[in-house]
C-alpha positions in Angstrom: 155.6 28.3 79.8 157.2 31.7 79.2 154.8 34.7 79.9 155.8 36.7 76.8 154.5 33.9 74.5 151.1 33.9 76.2 150.9 37.7 76.0 151.8 37.7 72.3 148.9 35.2 71.7 146.4 37.3 73.8 147.2 40.4 71.7 146.9 38.4 68.5 143.5 37.0 69.3 142.0 39.8 71.4 139.9 41.0 68.4 138.0 37.7 68.1 134.3 37.8 69.0 131.9 34.9 69.8 130.0 35.8 66.6 132.4 33.6 64.6 129.7 30.9 64.6 126.2 32.4 64.5 124.8 29.0 65.3 126.9 28.6 68.4 126.1 30.9 71.3 128.8 30.7 74.0 126.5 32.1 76.7 124.5 30.2 79.3 120.9 30.0 78.0 119.3 29.3 81.4 120.4 29.9 85.0 121.7 26.7 86.4 122.2 25.0 83.0 125.2 24.4 80.8 125.2 23.1 77.3 128.0 21.4 75.3 128.0 22.7 71.8 129.3 20.4 69.1 130.1 20.6 65.3 131.0 17.9 62.9 132.0 17.4 59.3 132.8 14.5 56.9 136.2 15.0 55.1 138.8 12.6 53.8 136.6 9.6 54.7 136.7 10.6 58.4 134.2 12.3 60.7 135.8 15.2 62.5 134.1 16.5 65.7 134.9 19.5 67.9 132.9 20.6 71.0 133.0 23.2 73.7 131.0 23.8 76.9 129.2 27.2 77.1 130.6 27.9 80.6 134.2 28.3 81.6 133.6 26.5 84.9 132.4 23.4 83.1 135.3 23.8 80.6 137.7 23.3 83.6 135.5 20.4 84.9 136.1 18.7 81.5 139.8 19.3 81.7 139.9 17.7 85.1 137.8 14.7 84.1 137.1 13.4 80.6 134.6 13.2 77.8 132.9 10.1 76.4 132.1 10.0 72.7 129.0 7.8 71.8 127.7 7.1 68.3 124.3 6.0 67.0 123.4 5.0 63.4 120.0 3.6 64.0 118.1 6.8 64.5 116.5 5.2 67.6 119.0 6.8 70.1 120.8 3.6 70.6 124.3 4.9 71.3 127.5 2.9 71.6 130.6 4.3 73.3 133.5 4.7 70.9 136.1 6.5 73.0 136.9 8.4 76.2 139.1 11.5 75.9 141.3 13.4 78.3 143.7 16.4 77.7 147.2 15.4 76.8 149.7 14.7 79.5 152.6 17.2 80.0 154.9 14.9 78.1 152.5 14.7 75.1 152.2 18.5 75.1 156.0 18.9 75.1 156.3 16.4 72.2 153.5 18.2 70.2 155.2 21.6 70.7 158.7 20.3 69.8 157.5 18.7 66.6 155.4 21.7 65.4 157.2 23.6 62.6 154.5 26.3 62.0 155.2 29.2 64.3 151.6 30.4 64.5 150.3 26.9 65.3 153.1 26.5 67.8 152.1 29.7 69.6 148.5 28.5 69.7 149.5 25.1 71.2 151.7 26.8 73.8 148.9 29.1 74.8 146.4 26.3 75.2 148.9 24.3 77.3 149.5 27.3 79.5 145.8 27.8 80.1 145.3 24.2 80.9 148.0 24.2 83.5 147.3 27.7 84.9 144.8 28.0 87.7 143.9 31.6 86.7 142.4 30.2 83.5 139.1 29.4 85.3 137.2 30.9 88.1 137.4 28.1 90.6 140.1 30.0 92.5 138.4 33.4 92.3 139.8 35.6 95.0 136.7 36.4 97.2 138.8 38.4 99.6 139.9 41.0 97.0 138.2 44.3 96.2 135.3 44.5 93.7 137.7 46.0 91.1 140.2 43.1 91.6 137.4 40.5 91.3 136.1 42.2 88.1 139.6 42.4 86.6 140.3 38.7 87.4 136.9 37.6 86.0 137.6 39.7 82.8 140.9 37.9 82.4 139.2 34.5 82.9 136.6 35.4 80.3 139.4 36.3 77.8 141.1 33.0 78.5 137.9 31.1 77.9 137.5 33.0 74.6 141.0 32.1 73.5 140.3 28.4 74.3 137.2 28.5 72.2 138.9 30.1 69.3 141.9 27.8 69.5 139.6 24.8 69.4 137.9 26.2 66.3 141.0 27.3 64.5 143.5 24.6 65.4 142.7 20.8 65.1 145.9 20.0 67.1 144.8 22.2 70.0 141.3 20.7 70.0 142.8 17.2 70.1 145.3 18.1 72.8 142.7 19.7 75.1 140.4 16.7 74.7 137.9 18.8 72.8 138.2 17.2 69.4 138.0 13.7 67.9 138.4 12.1 64.4 136.3 9.0 63.8 137.9 7.0 61.1 135.5 4.1 61.5 132.6 5.9 60.0 131.1 4.3 56.8 130.5 6.5 53.8 126.9 7.2 52.9 125.4 6.7 56.4 123.8 9.1 58.9 125.3 9.3 62.4 124.4 10.9 65.6 127.2 11.6 68.0 126.8 12.3 71.7 129.5 14.0 73.8 129.1 13.4 77.6 131.2 15.0 80.3 132.3 12.5 82.9 132.0 14.8 85.9 129.3 16.6 87.8 128.9 20.2 88.9 127.3 21.3 92.2 126.0 24.4 90.4 125.1 23.5 86.8 123.1 20.8 85.1 125.2 19.8 82.1 123.4 19.1 78.8 125.1 16.6 76.5 126.5 17.7 73.1 124.5 16.3 70.2 125.5 16.5 66.5 124.1 14.8 63.4 126.0 14.2 60.2 125.7 12.3 56.9 128.9 10.8 55.7 129.0 12.1 52.2 131.7 14.2 50.6 130.7 17.8 51.1 129.7 19.7 48.0 129.1 22.9 49.9 129.8 25.9 47.7 130.2 29.0 49.8 128.8 31.3 47.2 127.0 34.4 48.4 126.0 37.5 46.5 127.8 40.7 47.4 126.2 44.0 46.4 128.4 46.9 45.3 127.4 50.5 45.9 129.6 53.1 44.1 130.6 56.3 45.9 132.9 59.2 45.4 136.4 57.7 45.6 135.0 54.7 47.5 133.1 51.5 47.1 130.7 50.0 49.6 129.7 46.3 49.8 127.0 44.4 51.5 125.9 40.8 51.8 123.6 38.7 53.8 125.2 36.9 56.7 125.0 33.1 56.5 125.6 30.5 59.2 128.3 28.6 57.4 130.8 31.4 57.2 132.0 34.2 59.6 135.1 36.3 60.1 135.7 38.0 56.8 138.7 38.9 54.7 138.8 41.0 51.5 141.4 41.1 48.7 141.6 43.8 46.0 143.1 44.0 42.5 143.1 47.4 40.8 142.8 48.0 37.1 146.2 47.1 35.5 147.4 45.0 38.5 148.0 41.3 38.2 147.9 40.2 41.8 145.2 40.5 44.5 146.3 42.3 47.7 144.8 41.6 51.1 142.9 44.6 52.6 142.8 43.2 56.1 144.9 40.8 58.1 142.4 40.6 61.0 138.9 39.2 60.3 136.0 41.5 60.8 132.5 40.5 61.9 129.0 42.0 61.4 127.9 43.9 64.5 124.4 43.8 66.0 122.8 45.4 69.1 122.3 43.2 72.1 119.1 41.2 71.9 118.7 41.6 68.2 117.5 38.4 66.5 116.7 39.5 63.0 118.8 39.0 59.8 122.4 40.1 60.0 124.2 41.7 57.0 127.9 41.9 56.3 129.4 45.2 55.2 132.7 46.5 54.0 133.9 49.9 52.7 137.0 50.7 50.6 137.9 54.3 50.3 140.7 56.5 49.0 140.1 55.1 45.5 140.4 56.7 42.1 137.1 57.7 40.4 136.2 55.9 37.2 138.7 53.2 37.7 137.7 49.5 37.9 138.5 47.4 40.9 138.1 43.7 41.5 137.5 42.1 44.9 137.5 38.7 46.5 135.6 38.0 49.7 136.5 35.2 52.1 135.0 33.9 55.3 136.0 31.3 57.9 134.1 28.1 58.1 133.2 26.3 61.3 136.7 24.7 61.4 138.6 27.9 61.0 139.3 27.4 57.3 139.2 30.3 54.9 136.7 30.0 52.1 136.1 32.2 49.0 132.4 33.1 48.7 132.3 36.0 46.2 134.2 37.9 43.4 132.9 41.3 42.4 133.8 44.4 40.4 133.2 48.1 41.2 133.9 51.6 39.9 133.9 54.7 42.1 132.2 57.8 40.5 132.3 61.5 41.2 129.4 62.3 43.5 131.0 65.3 45.2 129.6 68.7 44.3 131.7 71.8 44.1 132.2 73.8 47.3 129.3 76.2 48.0 129.8 79.6 46.4 130.2 82.4 49.0 127.8 85.2 48.1 128.8 88.7 49.1 126.1 91.1 50.2 124.1 92.1 47.1 124.0 95.8 46.4 121.4 98.1 45.0 123.9 99.9 42.8 121.5 101.6 40.4 117.8 102.4 40.6 117.1 99.5 38.2 120.0 97.1 39.0 121.1 94.8 41.8 124.7 93.6 41.6 125.4 90.1 42.9 129.0 88.9 43.4 130.5 85.8 44.9 133.7 83.8 45.6 134.5 80.2 44.8 136.9 78.1 46.9 138.1 74.5 46.8 138.9 72.3 43.8 137.5 74.0 40.7 139.2 71.8 38.1 135.9 70.3 37.0 133.7 73.3 37.6 131.3 73.8 34.7 129.5 77.1 35.5 126.9 78.9 37.6 123.1 79.4 37.8 121.6 82.5 39.5 118.1 82.3 41.1 115.9 84.7 43.0 112.9 84.5 45.4 110.7 86.8 47.4 111.6 84.9 50.6 114.6 83.1 51.9 113.0 79.7 52.0 110.7 80.2 49.0 110.7 79.0 45.4 113.7 80.3 43.6 113.3 81.2 39.9 116.3 80.9 37.6 117.4 84.2 36.1 120.0 83.1 33.5 118.8 80.8 30.8 122.4 80.0 29.7 124.9 78.6 32.2 127.4 81.3 33.3 131.0 80.4 32.6 133.1 78.9 35.4 135.2 82.1 35.5 132.2 84.3 36.2 132.1 85.9 39.7 129.3 88.6 39.4 125.8 89.1 37.9 123.6 92.1 37.4 119.9 91.7 38.0 117.6 94.3 36.3 114.4 92.4 36.9 114.3 92.5 40.7 111.0 93.4 42.6 111.2 97.0 43.5 108.2 96.8 45.9 109.0 93.6 47.6 111.8 91.4 48.9 114.6 89.9 46.9 116.7 86.9 47.9 119.4 85.4 45.7 121.1 82.0 45.5 124.1 81.1 43.3 124.3 77.4 42.2 127.7 75.9 41.2 127.7 72.9 38.7 130.6 70.5 37.9 131.1 68.5 34.7 129.6 65.4 36.4 126.3 67.2 37.0 126.9 67.6 40.8 125.4 70.8 42.1 125.9 73.0 45.2 124.1 76.1 46.3 125.1 79.2 48.3 123.2 80.4 51.3 120.4 82.8 50.5 121.6 86.5 50.2 119.1 89.4 50.8 119.5 92.7 49.1 118.4 95.8 51.0 116.9 98.1 48.5 117.6 101.8 49.1 114.8 102.8 51.4 115.9 104.5 54.6 112.6 106.0 55.7 111.2 104.1 58.7 107.5 103.9 59.6 106.1 106.6 61.8 106.1 106.3 65.6 103.4 103.7 66.4 100.7 104.1 69.1 99.2 101.7 71.6 95.6 102.9 71.9 94.6 100.7 74.9 95.9 98.0 77.2 93.5 96.0 79.3 94.1 93.1 81.7 91.5 90.7 83.0 91.5 88.7 86.2 93.3 85.7 84.6 96.3 87.8 83.5 95.3 88.1 79.8 96.5 91.4 78.4 94.8 92.8 75.3 96.6 95.6 73.5 95.1 97.6 70.7 97.4 99.4 68.1 96.5 102.2 65.8 97.2 101.0 62.3 99.9 103.0 60.5 99.3 104.5 57.1 102.6 103.4 55.4 102.2 101.6 52.1 105.2 99.3 52.8 104.2 98.6 56.4 105.1 95.0 57.3 103.8 94.7 60.8 104.7 95.3 64.5 107.0 94.0 67.2 105.7 93.9 70.8 108.2 94.5 73.6 107.7 93.9 77.3 109.5 94.7 80.6 108.9 94.5 84.3 110.3 98.0 84.8 110.8 101.2 82.8 114.4 101.1 83.9 115.0 97.6 82.5 115.6 96.6 78.9 112.5 95.7 76.9 112.5 92.3 75.3 110.6 91.2 72.1 107.8 88.9 73.1 105.8 88.8 69.9 105.9 89.9 66.3 103.3 89.8 63.5 104.4 90.5 60.0 103.0 90.2 56.5 105.0 87.7 54.4 105.4 90.0 51.5 103.7 92.6 49.4 101.4 90.0 47.9 100.2 88.8 51.3 96.5 89.7 51.5 96.2 89.1 55.3 95.6 92.2 57.3 98.2 93.5 59.7 97.2 92.4 63.2 96.4 95.5 65.4 95.1 93.6 68.5 97.8 91.7 70.3 97.4 89.5 73.3 99.8 88.5 76.0 99.4 86.4 79.1 101.3 87.4 82.3 101.6 85.8 85.7 99.8 87.4 88.6 102.2 85.8 91.0 104.7 88.6 91.0 106.0 91.2 93.4 106.1 93.9 90.7 102.7 95.5 90.5 102.9 96.6 86.9 104.0 95.3 83.5 105.1 97.7 80.7 104.7 97.4 76.9 105.9 99.3 73.8 106.0 98.5 70.1 107.9 99.2 67.0 106.7 99.2 63.4 108.7 97.6 60.5 108.5 98.0 56.7 109.3 95.6 54.0 112.9 96.9 53.8 113.2 96.2 57.5 113.4 99.9 58.5 112.3 100.2 62.1 110.3 103.0 63.6 111.1 104.5 67.0 109.5 103.0 70.0 106.0 103.9 70.9 105.3 105.5 74.2 105.4 103.1 77.2 102.1 101.7 78.4 101.8 100.5 81.9 99.4 97.7 82.9 98.7 97.1 86.5 98.4 93.5 87.6 95.3 92.5 89.6 96.7 92.1 93.1 96.3 88.6 94.3 99.6 88.3 96.2 99.6 89.3 99.9 102.4 91.4 101.2 105.5 90.0 102.8 105.2 89.4 106.5 106.9 91.8 108.9 109.6 90.3 111.1 109.9 90.8 114.9 113.6 90.9 115.6 113.9 91.7 119.3 111.9 91.8 122.6 113.2 93.9 125.5 111.3 93.4 128.8 111.3 96.0 131.5 109.6 96.3 135.0 106.6 98.2 133.6 106.9 97.8 129.9 107.7 95.5 127.0 109.6 96.9 124.0 109.0 95.2 120.6 111.5 95.8 117.7 110.6 94.7 114.2 111.3 95.0 110.4 108.2 96.2 108.6 107.0 94.4 105.4 109.2 95.0 102.4 106.2 95.0 99.9 105.8 98.2 98.0 102.1 98.4 98.3 101.8 98.0 102.1 99.3 100.5 103.6 99.1 99.4 107.2 100.7 97.3 110.0 98.8 95.8 112.9 100.3 94.7 116.2 98.4 92.0 118.2 98.6 90.9 121.8 97.2 88.2 124.1 97.9 86.8 127.6 97.0 83.2 127.0 98.2 80.8 124.4 94.8 79.7 123.2 93.1 83.1 123.5 92.2 85.2 120.4 94.5 88.0 119.3 93.6 91.5 120.3 94.7 94.6 118.4 97.1 96.7 120.3 98.2 99.2 117.6 97.6 100.0 113.9 100.0 102.3 112.1 100.9 103.3 108.6 104.2 105.1 109.4 107.6 103.7 109.0 108.2 103.0 112.7 110.3 100.0 113.7 109.6 99.8 117.4 106.6 99.6 119.8 106.6 100.0 123.6 103.7 98.5 125.5 103.3 100.2 128.9 99.9 98.8 129.6 101.4 95.7 131.3 101.5 94.1 134.7 104.5 92.7 136.5 104.6 88.9 136.4 102.1 88.5 133.5 103.3 86.9 130.2 102.2 88.7 127.1 102.3 87.2 123.6 102.7 89.4 120.5 102.5 89.1 116.7 101.9 91.4 113.8 101.0 91.4 110.1 100.8 93.8 107.1 98.0 94.9 104.8 98.4 96.2 101.3 96.4 98.6 99.2 94.2 95.7 97.9 93.4 94.8 101.6 95.3 91.6 101.3 96.9 90.6 104.6 100.3 89.0 105.0 100.9 86.0 107.2 101.3 86.6 110.9 104.8 87.3 112.0 106.5 84.7 114.2 105.0 84.9 117.7 107.1 86.3 120.5 106.4 86.8 124.3 107.6 88.8 127.3 106.9 89.0 131.0 107.5 92.3 133.0 109.7 91.5 136.0 109.7 92.8 139.7 112.8 94.8 140.5 112.2 94.3 144.2 112.6 98.1 144.9 109.8 99.5 147.1 108.9 103.1 147.9 110.6 104.6 151.0 108.6 105.9 154.0 107.6 109.5 154.0 107.2 112.1 156.8 109.4 110.2 159.2 109.3 111.9 162.6 110.0 111.2 166.3 109.0 112.7 169.7 109.4 111.9 173.5 106.1 110.9 175.0 106.0 109.9 178.7 109.7 109.3 178.7 109.5 107.1 175.6 110.4 107.9 172.0 107.5 107.6 169.6 108.3 107.3 165.9 105.8 107.9 163.1 105.8 107.8 159.3 103.5 107.7 156.3 103.4 104.9 153.7 101.1 104.3 150.8 99.6 100.9 150.7 100.9 98.6 147.8 98.6 96.6 145.7 98.8 92.9 146.4 101.8 93.5 148.7 101.9 93.0 152.5 104.3 95.6 154.0 106.2 95.6 157.3 108.9 98.0 158.6 112.4 97.5 160.1 113.5 100.0 162.7 117.2 100.8 162.7 119.0 102.5 165.6 122.6 103.6 166.1 124.7 101.6 168.6 127.4 103.0 170.8 129.9 102.9 168.0 127.6 105.0 165.8 126.5 102.2 163.5 122.9 101.8 162.4 121.8 98.3 163.3 118.4 96.5 163.1 116.5 97.3 166.2 112.9 96.1 165.8 110.1 95.1 163.3 106.6 96.4 163.1 103.6 96.1 160.8 102.3 99.5 162.0 103.3 103.0 160.8 104.4 103.9 164.3 106.9 102.5 166.9 107.5 103.3 170.6 111.1 102.9 171.9 111.0 102.4 175.7 114.8 102.1 176.0 115.8 105.7 175.7 119.4 106.7 175.6 120.9 110.2 176.0 121.4 110.3 172.2 119.0 108.3 169.9 119.2 108.1 166.1 116.7 106.2 164.0 116.0 105.1 160.4 113.2 103.1 158.8 113.1 100.7 155.8 109.9 99.3 154.2 109.9 95.6 153.4 107.3 93.4 151.6 106.8 89.7 152.3 107.8 88.8 148.7 111.3 90.0 149.4 111.0 93.6 148.1 112.5 96.5 150.1 112.8 100.2 150.0 115.8 102.5 150.6 116.6 103.6 154.2 114.7 106.6 155.3 116.4 109.7 156.5 118.1 109.5 159.9 116.4 111.4 162.7 118.1 112.1 166.1 116.3 112.6 169.4 118.0 113.6 172.8 116.7 112.4 176.1 115.2 115.4 178.0 116.9 116.6 181.2 114.7 116.6 184.2 
């Protein structure tokens, strides 16, 4: 079968929804179950039956096997087999196609045959090795093919018969009631298949597909609504205008009422026809498809569109106080004014208030201005212009406010007091101004005098007639969790002409301090032989009064204060340390409210031993009893055991290690003519001093 023919059919039927038969639901009702839906009618002395499984896998199973049609007329479920049906053979399909003269019917038959003989029409060969996107695309195509089979069976008797999904029983007797049962001669490993059952009484149908259609006139349009019934679906509409002799179709594709998923209530059909001519009569015919795809007339109605569109809104210019006793109002009118009838002017003391009509007689359509001499000189004046057309439709402008000539603002207001409690509630008291047209006050707030102040509250009288007193005690709630210690307020006064005073003086309110300062940060530790150097960044909080440095020598010991300071130092040198001992350090800050920051991250350091020991002092030598006696002084070292290395020059003049002693004296019994010595102090832990000075002693001549 040529691919272009199948594609043409898919495009043609892609609009079709399963809603064509509200009483048939082509969706599996329960997991693991499949139902065969069937419909029947008695026509031309025959019973015609068509059926379809609600699952595309079972549909293919039926194609590959067969269906058995059974009939019962006893009412006691005693069925007799009347026929077994299979889809046409390839030769039968070819004959059917070659003999078909109607091109649309022929396309439908070709499509059905193509689906029957194409494996992609069902999901039995679903490509499980493909990507998720490929599997979804393939499944979508299979669902569309299933839909087209369903619609073909419904719309084309020849297709239903060729696919083995339709049967005409010409043995039925008129006037009897029959029950037909359709059984699929095949089993599924996945689904339990429920037989199709349909009952019918063999009498000539007297069904009249009459249904009331309600007409709703609009501006250049007509809207229609009717109750959806189960015997018709898929609607067509024809129209005949006043003076026309023939009805013209308004749609070539049937339309269906739409409902949300899961909705089970009544469904209404609807149709709208626009771009019509007002006050002209139109006649309509409404058709719907019956269960066998046949188009049935169900209503004929008339309707007349009417003018319901008001004129465009008038555009009011800013009203002007042109004279002491006159306000001039002017406006522009755009859009279609061919049926404009005139204008009404109204005024109110507030923009959303009750507007009172000023002109008792409708102003002519050509009017574009109006002078008001009755305005309220002591209050507010808002104006609206209404435009009316000859059909009585009305539109209104937006309210327009006139600023009466009053350029004197209220005096500079004054905040008498500003008090804050422990919860952050700020109470401000204002000195009431003496202006007769005083409207009220605006309250502004900022976190800094250098920042812009923002309006946080305003309290105004509605108008001159408002008997409520102007509020002079204003309240504000602020957060106490802030790094800025103060909050600043100022106010402005306004009169009824919206003249604003200058700002009041700024009032500062100090927050109760509940926020501890930011912790200092220890940035570097430098360890020396006899000191530990701590570098740090002090707390950045503005209200810090003191820093404290703590020290301990054991992890689990309590911290001990080493230093308190209020200066801006960034380094501390601890010289009260011992070599080989580990010292732990931290620090914290305290603010003016005696709130402490968290402790800084703990650091540690251990002074190290450089290994350099003091040199000997007062190194001397003398000849005693033909021996050379060396002597020196050396201060005892704490926790260090000291010994001394004696160096003596050899014959080449090099100092070499000569002997070791733990005393501060040494006797050399091997005296040379020339003797040179030096001494170095050593400790048992590997420390050593520098070499002492060299002393030389000559052997005496006897």
